[in-house]
Steps between C-alpha positions, in 0.01 A plus 500: 500500500635800335611668823661177635675352211553770222525833691813429722725375214371791286590761769850338553555511122418864498728570793784315342454689169508839683803411717687376185422819320625708792824284525554547130451887525734509804776306329468717180522810709802389697703282253854625424685303233853405591555268202645754246204459275308812377132453598229680317444731803866580520527562131212732522641685786826544308306643201325745729829608630694531182289402204528197276840337486713191497516446872736241657546419875870502616581158651776363717606151449621297783515128537291449180229721653402837358366767722405867426770763568410691816833646595431369855197717557192337657255742348636440155340209327680533171697718267364519141667659205420601149857535371392629158353809661749515796224471755498337834177393676517407868236281641426572867260381774461769770291545808213753469220492742522121492810296515625437144201686373671677206649293214612714218772569252702811464639589153832690496677638192883490437526843663356373832164668448170326575305432166194382682343251746276205433312296765498115510270521785380713791326344801472823698156625584288548187395859441761633749855339483426375148490870381884478473454272196314762299679647192469864591670445830769287356577744229629736783807267537604499136847651444581479874851415548591546868344405831437864563295545189303208607430622837389844379188322331187541704352196658149394399241632749383206740769279358811606683636140563454410151652813360810465735533139394497598132758779556724260696492245210566747240798637700623145543469431129699822413772408767538144359510620142762771586709261699497227232456699170789338323401145601142560394534674172824318411 
């Protein structure tokens, strides 16, 4: 009786629980907020990149709908400011080893130098590509202010695609900031 009436529903229930957990994890790892609301993960990434602050996402208002400012760049998710400290943070999703695998924030001071980098998520290979999220590696980019200074930073061994994606995103953030400094910091 157990094998015929109880075991099949029990197995299906366990499979449903496992699949639901995997779907929730995949959603959490790939979710990009485009509502203009600071999520806990985004706020935490901002604090990693620039310390505690009063962060605000810059928004465009069109037809009664508010969307984050991106200055027309597909990689840019949002431009975030802390006007009191004259800081800009640019939220970016960039390809590493996996498409869209790097979701991070680049902090930039009013002089156009990187203050730090904070990760919202990284879906690149754990133990390899994910090494680009480690603090010691990210510190190498602090004070970078040009594409050339970013390119001089060594790649993480066995994480070439992730390193190149990170470098591309940081360079894009600096470019967007330098091209739109007045509009961003007001």
